[in-house]
N, C-alpha and C positions, 0 to 999 in steps of 0.2 A: 562504417567510414568514421576520422576522426571531425569532432566540430571544430573549426574553425578557431580562436580567442574569440570573434566580436560574433559568431556565432550565437558561443556558448554566453555571453554576459546577459547576452538577448533575452536569453531564452532566462537563465537567473531573476533579469528586473521581470519577465513578466511576472515571473514562482511571485516574485517579493510582493509586485503589485495586485493579483490577484486575496494575496494573504490580508493588503494592509486595506485594499477595496471591495473587495471579490470583484468577479468575472465579469462585472454586466457595468463596474463602474473603474477597469483597466483597459482604459482606453488605448487607441494603440500609441497617444502624443504623450501619455504619462511612463507609458512602459521605453517608449522612445529617449525620454526627460530624463528617465532611472538611469539608463542603461547608457548615456550619453552619448546618443547618436541621431540622429539624422531618421524620418520615418522614412524616406527615400533607403536610408545606407538597410532598412528594415526589411522591407518591399524590393529590394535586392538580392538579402540570404532565404527570401522565408516566399514571398510573393503574395501573399494574402492573410488576412488576421486568421484563418482556421485552419491555414498549416503551420501559425504559426502556437497559434493553441496544438496542435495535435506533436508539435515539434515541443511543447510543455510533457502533454503526456511519456513521449515516446524517453523522456531525460527521467522523471518517474519511474516509468518499468524498467532503464539498467538498469538504477538507485537501486530497485526492487529486486530485476536478474541476478545483480554483481552482490548485496546482502543474502542471496538464495544460496546461489553457487559457494561463496567461501566458509557457509554454517556448517559447521560438523554437529548429532548430537553423538552425546560419549556419553548423560548419566548411565551410571547404573541398574538404574531400579524405573519403570514408566514412569512416576511419578516425578522424579529427577532431568528425566527424558521432556517430560511431558512440559516440564518448567522453560526447561534450553530452551523449546520452541514455539512457547509465548517467548522467552525474551529475545527473538528471532524477530517472530513477528513484531513484536514495540515496537525494535528499531528501525521499520519502515511505517505500520500500521499508527505508530502513537506518537511519530513524529509531525509537525506545527505544520511540512510542507505536504503529505499528504491532503492537506484540506485544501489547495489550490489545485493539486491533481482529481484531488475528486470532484469540483467546480468543471472541471474539465470532463472530463469524463462523464458527466451529468447533460453537462451541457451541449455536447458533439453528439453523446446518445441523442440527443432527445431532440436537436434542433430539425425541421425539416428540409432545411439546406444543406442539409453536411452532407457531402458529394459521397457519391457510394465508394472511391476507392481513400476516401479519408476512413471508413465505417468496413473496409477488408484490413485497412494501416493498424489498425485498433483490434480487429479479431486478434490476429494478426500478431500484434506484442502480447498477448492478452497470452496467450496461447507461451510464449519463450517462454515461461517459466514452470510454465506443469513440469516440465522432467526435475527440475531440482525440489517442487511443493510434494512429487510421487515419491523422492530418495529417503528427501526429510521426515515424511510421514511415515515411510521404511525404517529409515533408524528410530522414532520413537515407540514403533509397535514391534521392531526386534526380539525373536526370543516367544511374544505372546503370539494364544491364537488366534487375533484379532488379523483380518485382512485388511492391507492398507487402502487395499479399492471401495473398499466397506466401509472403513473403519476410521480413512484418513481422512476423505471429505469433511465427515461429522468431529473430528480432531480440528481440522484444521477453521471452521468458521465458527466453530466456539472458542478457540485463543484468538483469532480476526476479530471479533467480535466485542472478545477483552480491549482486545489493546485502541479498538477504535474509539467502545467507552472511555477509558482513561482520556484518551482527546479529548472528547468534548468535554470530560471534567475541566482537564486543563486549559480548555478554548473558553470556561465562563468564566464572567464578572467572577472576582477577587470577593464579593459579600456568598455570593452565591454558594465558590466551590469551598469557603475556608472550614477549615476542620473536618474536610471530607478524604484527607487524602490519606490515612491512617487504616477509615474504614474502607477505603475504594484497597488497599493492598490487602487487607484484613478478605476479601473478597474472591483475590484475581490467587492467594494464596490457596480459597476452596474450592478455587475453581478446577485449580491444576489438583487438586487433592482427586476432586471428582472425577476427572478424567483420567486420575491416573490407574483409580479402580477399577474403571470405566474400562477403562483399554487392556485391564489386566485379568477383567475377566472371562469367562467362558463368551465367544460374541450370542452362542444362540440361534435365535430368533433375528439379532440385527442385521447379522447379513443375510436374508434375504430382502433385505429392505437396496 
């Protein structure tokens, strides 16, 4: 179901407030003020703060799902395809907005007050991207002897970790991150090469994991 303009404005305001203040300081009043609506209007659309935070998480998952669904891996070599996959994942896990989505995910997942219904919805939306992740992993590994079921998750977690590391570096104070962009770019190329070599070789014992 397509969100109404007002609902979408509130969700975007919540994302930006979380990025600027952190999830615990992104108060309902601050979100309402940024969205240009009253808290009563937010309650009309979402009911509770938990429902609003879940809507933020759903927005993040929708962005990831659309990104993955539109992506195609077409490189000629395994290394080229690994690099393309990293670029896809970096489009979401390396984005500033991901910091907001991660804060919401951690808070809802670990807060004992989170309702069972919300936890079930979180599980469902997480699983909604699985098919495209498997497809992209299969496209990277096409023509190799590696099994997507065995090596696809390894590839995904390694590349997602690199994308998230890139995000952390971009988020650091300028003085801390000064001069690290070139260093990180070199590390990224090295990881792509290493993963390409690993995925292209005879998987051997890796298949038993």
